[in-house]
Backbone bond lengths (Angstrom), bond angles and torsions (degrees), N, CA, C in turn:
res aa  C-N    CA-C-N  psi(-1)  N-CA   C-N-CA  omega(-1)  CA-C   N-CA-C  phi
1 M - - - 1.442 - - 1.528 112.19 -
2 E 1.343 115.64 -0.48 1.459 117.91 -179.60 1.521 110.58 -61.08
3 G 1.317 114.80 140.26 1.456 120.44 178.75 1.522 113.40 85.91
4 M 1.311 116.81 -10.33 1.463 119.73 178.04 1.530 108.22 -90.32
5 F 1.322 115.94 150.04 1.450 118.53 -179.50 1.525 110.90 -148.10
6 V 1.311 113.23 159.06 1.460 121.08 172.41 1.515 106.45 -112.77
7 Y 1.324 116.34 158.79 1.458 118.68 177.40 1.516 109.52 -134.11
8 S 1.322 113.35 155.98 1.457 119.45 -179.91 1.520 109.55 -137.24
9 Y 1.337 114.93 160.33 1.455 122.32 176.44 1.527 107.46 -154.91
10 R 1.312 115.14 165.22 1.470 119.68 -178.50 1.525 110.04 -63.77
11 S 1.307 115.66 142.23 1.464 120.03 -178.56 1.529 111.92 -65.59
12 T 1.330 117.16 -22.21 1.471 120.24 178.57 1.521 112.05 -85.31
13 D 1.327 116.09 -8.64 1.458 121.63 -179.46 1.527 108.76 -81.24
14 E 1.321 117.52 121.64 1.462 121.20 -176.95 1.526 113.02 -103.28
15 R 1.336 117.05 9.40 1.464 119.60 179.65 1.534 111.04 -71.01
16 D 1.301 114.77 154.07 1.460 121.60 175.29 1.532 107.66 -94.52
17 Y 1.322 116.69 121.19 1.461 121.58 -175.97 1.534 112.87 -98.24
18 T 1.295 117.33 11.46 1.466 121.32 -178.39 1.527 111.66 -56.24
19 D 1.322 117.68 -46.26 1.471 120.80 -179.81 1.521 111.49 -67.11
20 H 1.335 117.27 -37.01 1.468 121.21 178.63 1.534 110.26 -63.94
21 V 1.312 116.12 -45.09 1.466 120.79 179.67 1.530 109.69 -64.73
22 A 1.308 117.50 -42.45 1.470 121.66 179.00 1.526 110.67 -61.31
23 E 1.331 117.71 -37.21 1.465 120.36 179.03 1.528 110.82 -69.39
24 I 1.314 118.30 -36.84 1.469 121.12 175.79 1.523 109.41 -62.35
25 V 1.320 116.90 -44.69 1.464 121.68 178.75 1.533 109.87 -62.30
26 R 1.320 117.83 -42.09 1.463 121.85 178.81 1.529 110.57 -62.49
27 Q 1.318 116.60 -45.35 1.466 121.16 178.65 1.535 110.53 -62.59
28 K 1.310 116.23 -40.37 1.462 121.70 -179.97 1.531 110.66 -62.05
29 K 1.324 117.03 -41.50 1.465 121.88 -178.95 1.527 112.45 -68.12
30 Q 1.318 117.63 -21.52 1.469 120.94 179.61 1.528 112.73 -80.58
31 L 1.316 116.52 -17.49 1.459 120.53 -176.89 1.523 111.66 -85.36
32 K 1.313 115.07 139.74 1.458 121.77 171.87 1.534 106.74 -100.46
33 V 1.317 115.97 139.47 1.458 121.01 -174.22 1.523 109.62 -119.97
34 C 1.316 115.85 129.07 1.461 122.34 171.34 1.521 106.45 -117.29
35 S 1.325 116.86 117.92 1.464 121.65 -177.63 1.524 110.22 -99.35
36 L 1.319 115.36 131.00 1.463 122.75 -178.74 1.526 108.75 -132.57
37 S 1.311 116.46 166.02 1.456 121.01 175.73 1.521 108.88 -121.95
38 K 1.328 116.14 149.81 1.458 120.50 177.39 1.526 112.03 -79.48
39 T 1.325 117.07 -9.15 1.462 120.48 -174.31 1.518 111.59 -133.88
40 F 1.312 115.94 157.06 1.467 120.76 173.82 1.523 110.59 -114.92
41 D 1.324 117.92 -11.81 1.464 120.93 -167.99 1.529 114.07 -98.76
42 C 1.312 115.60 44.60 1.458 121.62 179.13 1.531 109.10 -119.88
43 H 1.305 116.38 119.96 1.476 121.34 -179.18 1.522 111.81 -55.19
44 L 1.317 117.50 -40.75 1.465 120.32 -177.35 1.526 111.86 -65.91
45 L 1.325 117.67 -36.84 1.468 119.54 176.81 1.523 110.66 -62.29
46 W 1.319 116.68 -44.42 1.467 120.03 179.11 1.527 110.57 -65.31
47 A 1.314 117.36 -36.76 1.463 120.64 179.53 1.527 111.32 -68.93
48 H 1.324 116.58 -44.60 1.470 120.74 -175.38 1.529 114.02 -78.44
49 Y 1.321 117.10 -39.32 1.460 119.92 -168.76 1.524 115.02 -115.17
50 A 1.322 118.12 -7.52 1.459 120.21 -177.62 1.527 111.02 -130.25
51 S 1.304 116.06 33.38 1.476 122.75 174.49 1.527 112.67 49.22
52 G 1.305 115.89 46.79 1.463 118.62 176.82 1.511 113.73 62.38
53 F 1.318 117.58 47.77 1.461 125.10 178.31 1.532 113.24 76.16
54 D 1.336 118.48 12.94 1.462 121.50 172.93 1.529 111.12 -84.66
55 G 1.319 117.28 -21.03 1.460 122.45 -172.73 1.512 113.13 -95.43
56 L 1.325 114.95 -150.76 1.455 120.29 -177.18 1.520 110.98 -149.34
57 A 1.309 114.41 163.61 1.464 122.56 173.36 1.527 107.04 -120.82
58 I 1.316 115.88 140.41 1.459 121.23 178.81 1.518 107.73 -112.28
59 E 1.319 116.04 123.35 1.461 120.90 -178.37 1.525 109.52 -95.87
60 V 1.321 115.36 128.14 1.459 121.49 176.63 1.519 108.42 -131.41
61 D 1.303 115.67 155.32 1.461 121.50 175.68 1.516 108.17 -99.62
62 L 1.332 115.71 126.26 1.461 121.03 177.25 1.521 109.04 -104.78
63 P 1.315 117.28 150.80 1.467 119.15 177.86 1.530 110.74 -64.31
64 D 1.334 115.66 147.61 1.469 120.49 -179.27 1.522 112.24 -64.86
65 Q 1.302 116.37 -41.06 1.461 120.92 -176.79 1.517 110.02 -119.09
66 S 1.304 116.67 107.22 1.458 120.83 176.30 1.526 107.78 -147.43
67 P 1.316 117.50 129.98 1.464 119.34 -178.13 1.526 114.02 -68.55
68 I 1.320 117.80 -14.15 1.467 119.17 -178.46 1.526 113.02 -99.22
69 I 1.340 117.29 -5.14 1.461 121.40 177.81 1.516 107.97 -100.75
70 K 1.337 115.46 120.90 1.464 121.79 -173.24 1.523 110.69 -128.33
71 E 1.312 116.35 137.85 1.459 120.40 171.63 1.519 108.58 -80.42
72 V 1.320 115.88 138.59 1.457 120.48 178.43 1.525 108.85 -72.80
73 Q 1.324 115.47 138.25 1.461 122.68 175.85 1.523 107.56 -99.57
74 Y 1.325 116.39 127.82 1.462 121.00 -177.87 1.520 108.82 -98.56
75 E 1.330 114.66 116.49 1.469 120.83 -172.55 1.522 109.57 -137.17
76 G 1.339 115.30 -137.05 1.457 121.34 179.42 1.515 111.44 -79.73
77 V 1.319 115.57 -176.07 1.460 121.23 -177.94 1.523 111.00 -60.36
78 F 1.329 117.27 -43.30 1.460 121.80 -179.10 1.523 110.01 -112.47
79 S 1.319 115.82 146.57 1.455 120.38 170.12 1.524 107.40 -71.21
80 S 1.312 116.43 152.67 1.459 120.23 -176.99 1.525 110.77 -123.16
81 V 1.322 115.72 129.64 1.463 121.98 176.70 1.516 106.69 -114.65
82 S 1.329 115.70 127.36 1.462 120.42 -179.42 1.531 109.98 -108.06
83 F 1.312 115.11 129.69 1.462 121.20 176.70 1.524 111.36 -96.71
84 D 1.341 117.05 23.43 1.465 120.36 177.36 1.517 111.63 -69.35
85 G 1.302 117.47 -21.66 1.455 122.92 177.05 1.513 108.67 -135.64
86 P 1.341 117.16 -172.70 1.468 119.46 179.03 1.528 111.10 -63.82
87 V 1.317 116.12 140.22 1.459 121.99 -179.77 1.525 109.08 -128.24
88 R 1.330 115.34 123.85 1.463 119.55 173.25 1.520 107.47 -90.12
89 P 1.326 118.66 121.83 1.467 121.21 -177.08 1.525 114.13 -56.33
90 D 1.348 118.34 -38.53 1.461 120.25 179.98 1.523 111.74 -64.96
91 Q 1.343 116.52 -40.54 1.465 120.24 178.57 1.526 110.98 -70.12
92 A 1.319 116.70 -38.43 1.464 120.49 178.07 1.529 110.11 -64.05
93 A 1.323 117.87 -39.66 1.463 121.92 178.45 1.531 110.26 -61.87
94 E 1.335 116.76 -43.77 1.461 120.50 178.20 1.525 111.01 -63.89
95 Q 1.329 116.11 -40.62 1.466 120.64 178.55 1.532 110.40 -60.72
96 V 1.315 116.62 -44.33 1.461 121.34 179.97 1.533 110.25 -62.66
97 L 1.330 116.98 -41.99 1.461 120.97 -176.96 1.529 113.99 -79.35
98 T 1.321 117.30 -4.53 1.468 120.32 176.14 1.520 110.82 -117.21
99 S 1.293 116.43 24.35 1.458 122.01 177.65 1.522 108.57 -119.16
100 K 1.320 115.22 138.14 1.459 119.87 -177.49 1.528 109.03 -147.80
101 F 1.312 115.98 152.27 1.462 121.75 179.98 1.528 110.15 -58.85
102 H 1.328 116.84 138.81 1.467 122.57 -171.96 1.532 113.98 -59.96
103 E 1.326 118.93 -21.48 1.463 120.13 179.75 1.534 112.50 -68.07
104 W 1.331 117.70 -13.73 1.464 122.01 178.96 1.529 112.04 -94.12
105 K 1.312 118.39 9.64 1.459 122.22 -174.12 1.537 113.25 -58.57
106 Y 1.312 116.95 -29.12 1.464 120.42 -179.92 1.533 112.14 -59.10
107 E 1.335 117.48 -21.35 1.466 120.31 -178.57 1.531 113.22 -68.31
108 Q 1.327 117.19 -24.66 1.470 121.26 -177.52 1.526 109.86 49.67
109 E 1.321 114.80 52.72 1.460 120.93 -169.93 1.525 114.12 -80.77
110 V 1.311 113.59 142.30 1.450 123.98 173.05 1.522 105.75 -124.58
111 R 1.324 117.10 139.11 1.466 119.56 -179.80 1.526 110.48 -124.88
112 I 1.317 113.83 141.60 1.454 120.68 171.21 1.519 105.60 -99.44
113 L 1.330 116.40 120.68 1.460 122.64 179.53 1.518 108.28 -114.68
114 Q 1.322 116.48 121.02 1.456 118.91 179.52 1.517 110.54 -156.15
115 R 1.301 114.47 165.51 1.463 120.50 178.27 1.528 112.33 -96.90
116 D 1.333 116.79 -19.40 1.463 121.31 178.47 1.526 110.28 -68.03
117 D 1.328 115.93 157.27 1.458 120.28 179.85 1.523 113.10 -69.30
118 W 1.333 117.64 -33.86 1.458 121.44 -174.16 1.518 110.41 -129.57
119 Y 1.324 115.55 148.46 1.457 122.00 170.24 1.523 106.36 -107.95
120 Y 1.298 116.32 120.50 1.457 120.45 -177.00 1.521 109.61 -95.06
121 L 1.324 115.68 123.50 1.456 121.47 178.47 1.521 109.82 -75.15
122 E 1.326 115.71 137.06 1.466 119.09 175.55 1.524 110.20 -68.47
123 K 1.339 116.05 -35.95 1.461 122.24 178.19 1.527 107.42 -118.76
124 P 1.317 117.18 149.29 1.472 118.79 179.43 1.528 111.50 -71.95
125 V 1.292 116.14 179.54 1.463 122.43 177.04 1.525 108.32 -54.54
126 S 1.338 117.35 130.68 1.456 119.67 -177.61 1.525 112.95 -95.35
127 R 1.348 116.31 -26.87 1.463 118.05 -178.15 1.523 109.40 -160.96
128 V 1.330 115.21 147.18 1.458 122.37 172.01 1.526 106.35 -117.71
129 I 1.328 115.57 128.85 1.460 121.13 178.67 1.526 107.11 -114.85
130 V 1.324 116.35 116.14 1.459 120.13 -178.31 1.519 109.64 -98.21
131 G 1.317 114.64 148.47 1.452 120.33 176.25 1.518 110.82 -71.89
132 H 1.316 116.10 148.00 1.471 120.44 -176.56 1.531 112.76 -70.96
133 R 1.326 118.04 -8.53 1.471 121.13 177.20 1.539 112.27 -102.84
134 M 1.314 116.74 9.80 1.466 120.02 -179.33 1.525 110.19 -62.17
135 H 1.318 116.08 143.14 1.460 121.69 178.36 1.530 108.74 -58.89
136 P 1.335 117.52 133.41 1.471 120.45 -176.68 1.528 114.51 -54.75
137 A 1.320 118.47 -38.70 1.472 119.85 -178.88 1.530 110.61 -65.72
138 L 1.318 117.07 -40.61 1.467 120.54 177.61 1.521 110.35 -66.73
139 F 1.330 116.63 -41.79 1.463 121.13 177.90 1.524 110.86 -59.10
140 E 1.320 116.89 -46.25 1.465 120.41 -179.78 1.527 111.21 -63.88
141 S 1.313 117.28 -38.88 1.471 120.37 177.22 1.520 110.78 -62.94
142 L 1.322 116.94 -44.60 1.469 120.51 177.77 1.517 111.54 -64.18
143 Q 1.312 115.94 -35.20 1.458 119.90 178.25 1.530 110.31 -61.11
144 V 1.311 116.96 -44.10 1.471 121.67 179.02 1.541 109.67 -64.93
145 I 1.310 116.90 -47.23 1.480 120.83 -178.14 1.520 110.55 -62.16
146 C 1.331 117.04 -47.60 1.470 119.95 -178.86 1.517 111.86 -61.94
147 E 1.320 116.22 -40.30 1.458 118.75 178.65 1.522 110.95 -63.69
148 R 1.314 117.02 -44.56 1.470 120.51 -179.00 1.524 112.07 -65.50
149 K 1.329 116.85 -31.91 1.468 120.94 -178.71 1.528 112.76 -92.44
150 G 1.329 117.62 -2.69 1.461 120.85 -179.83 1.520 113.08 71.19
151 I 1.321 116.57 32.15 1.466 121.99 -178.71 1.524 108.99 -102.72
152 T 1.310 116.71 132.21 1.458 121.53 176.86 1.519 109.60 -65.44
153 L 1.319 115.81 136.42 1.458 121.75 178.99 1.521 109.05 -117.58
154 N 1.319 115.84 130.35 1.455 122.57 175.79 1.517 109.31 -126.34
155 K 1.333 114.93 157.55 1.465 120.82 176.98 1.526 107.63 -127.46
156 T 1.334 115.29 135.55 1.460 118.62 -177.68 1.515 111.07 -68.33
157 G 1.292 113.39 151.70 1.454 122.82 171.54 1.513 107.09 -141.10
158 I 1.298 116.85 148.23 1.462 120.25 179.63 1.524 107.84 -106.99
159 V 1.320 114.90 124.83 1.458 122.62 179.24 1.525 108.23 -124.02
160 D 1.331 117.14 173.99 1.466 120.87 -178.67 1.521 112.42 -56.69
161 E 1.331 116.81 -33.69 1.460 121.01 -177.29 1.525 112.74 -81.32
162 G 1.329 117.60 -11.20 1.461 120.47 -178.57 1.521 111.60 138.09
163 I 1.323 115.23 -134.29 1.466 121.50 -177.20 1.517 109.20 -110.14
164 D 1.319 116.35 133.92 1.460 119.05 172.37 1.520 108.35 -121.00
165 A 1.312 115.76 171.19 1.465 121.53 -179.48 1.521 107.68 -124.92
166 D 1.315 116.24 104.59 1.454 122.25 -178.29 1.519 110.53 -82.49
167 Y 1.318 115.70 136.78 1.460 122.00 178.48 1.521 109.89 -65.20
168 V 1.320 116.11 137.22 1.463 122.21 175.40 1.526 106.43 -108.55
169 P 1.335 117.63 116.37 1.471 119.36 -178.91 1.522 111.42 -67.90
170 P 1.331 116.82 154.95 1.471 120.19 177.85 1.524 110.75 -61.71
171 L 1.302 114.97 156.27 1.464 121.46 176.05 1.522 110.08 -72.51
172 D 1.311 116.68 156.56 1.466 119.97 168.91 1.517 106.72 -69.37
173 D 1.333 117.22 158.33 1.463 120.34 179.29 1.522 111.76 -54.81
174 D 1.340 117.08 -40.59 1.465 119.87 -179.61 1.527 110.93 -66.85
175 D 1.337 117.10 -34.38 1.465 120.94 -179.57 1.513 112.17 -75.76
176 A 1.327 117.80 -20.19 1.470 121.26 -174.51 1.520 112.94 -76.18
177 R 1.332 116.74 -13.38 1.462 118.98 178.94 1.523 108.96 -90.85
178 P 1.330 117.27 110.77 1.459 118.26 179.67 1.525 110.34 -69.05
179 T 1.313 114.57 147.36 1.449 119.12 176.18 1.511 108.85 -102.37
180 M 1.329 115.09 151.75 1.459 119.41 178.50 1.516 107.48 -111.98
181 R 1.289 116.34 134.99 1.461 120.31 178.94 1.514 108.59 -111.68
182 S 1.315 114.65 135.12 1.453 119.98 175.85 1.507 109.02 -74.47
183 S 1.308 116.89 130.30 1.464 119.53 -178.22 1.524 111.10 -74.15
184 R 1.324 117.74 -19.53 1.480 119.31 -178.39 1.515 112.15 -87.53
185 R 1.306 118.38 -41.49 1.463 119.59 -172.53 1.514 112.65 -109.48
186 G 1.312 117.71 -15.41 1.458 119.92 -179.44 1.518 113.89 75.53
187 K 1.336 118.28 12.82 1.459 121.36 179.72 1.516 110.10 -86.44
188 T 1.299 115.67 152.91 1.453 121.74 179.58 1.518 109.43 -100.76
189 R 1.320 115.19 133.53 1.468 121.15 174.38 1.509 108.66 -113.71
190 G 1.328 117.21 148.26 1.456 121.60 -179.50 1.479 112.68 -91.73
């Protein structure tokens, strides 16, 4: 139901709001949305978005004050736009795209809403957190990439208190060179 909205107006108001609603929808379609979470330590996030701890989370630092970074508001099933007063279609579109049903509150979601194709981070990726069920070959590849890029790598662990992220030390120089195996002969090449 995300992105859907209902609208209301005074019962004494006889104006037709069809064009106003269409403009909100048009403005909404122009926005690009990047959804992020403020946390990594939620079992449901790993279950829903990281294939049950097979995937990963990428940690980035966002600026404190940015007009395009919005916290999601957890409310009813549909976002509500009221025409009881003046409504700017661009602001209404942003409101609709930053509203979500209250049952999703555990996500602690933040969204970047913009019209540009790309959002450029002021700082690069600060940390990669891999799920503890990630395939070993993928984990090893990420380990090499993170080390080469100077990115901290952590791996999830489940403890009584919840989820933690254990530091993964860099590989030794000899370990950092991946080996290739021939699928036909099973020989290793350097």
